[in-house]
N, C-alpha and C positions, 0 to 999 in steps of 0.2 A: 504494499500500499504506499502510495507516494501521497504526503501532504505539504502544500506549500501554505505558508504564514505571511501575510503581509498585513494584518490589522486584526481588529478584536470582532468585527461582524462575520459570524458563519455563514458559508456559502457565499458570500461576493468577497470579502477580505481574508478569508482562511479556508481550506479544503475542510468539508463536512460529508460523511456518507451516512445516509438514514437507510435502515433496512427494515422491511417489514417481516420479521420472523427472526430466526436466531443466526447470529455471526459467530462461525467457527474461524478462530484465528490461527495462524501459523504463519510461517515466512518471515520476510522482511518488511519492516517499518522503517521508510525514507522521511525524514524532516528537512523540510527545506525554508529555513526562515529568509525572508527574501529582505528583510530589515534587520541588521543586527544593532539594536539599541538597546538599552538596558529598560528592562521591563518591569512593572512592580512585581515583588514577589508574591506568589500566589494567584498571578493571573493563570486563567482556566481557558483552553481551547478544546472543547468537545469535539474529537474528530470523527467520532462514530456514535451513531445509535442504532441499538437493535431492539425492536420492541419485544422480542420473544426472549431475549438474553445473549450473553457474551459467553462463548467456551472458548477456552485454550488462551494463549499469550503469543506475542509475535517473538520469533526464536531469536532474531536479530533487529536491533534498533541504531539506526543510524542518524547522525545530525543532532545529539542531542545538547552539543555545546551552542551556547547564545554567545557568551563573551567570557572573559576570564572568571568572571566571580558568579555567573547563573548558567542553569542549565535547566533542560526539560526532564522532568520525571513523569513518566506514562503510568498512569492510574487506570487500573481494570475495575470497572463497576459492575454491577450486575446486569445493566442494561446500557451502559456505555463505556468508551474509552476517551479518557483526558490525558492532555498535555498540560503540566504545571509548572510553572516559574519558580524554581526553588533556588537557593544560595549554594553557593560552592563551584567548584570546577566539575566538568564532566568527567564521569568515570570510565 
């Protein structure tokens, strides 16, 4: 799955997939921040919604680094996947 982040509005400024049914995840998530600015900690991008649930995780995640002091944390929720801005360098 390729995600582009260029702003805070889902669908028009950042990629978001909406699934009617269950999302079964595996493979690679590629995060492409189009702007590398300092984002407020806790800024959340919901990149996937699945009405019947999310199963599995991405086996590889690329592009988590925002800058030297922030990175994206991938959070798997029962019906969504989010990228959350957290402090610290990417791992």
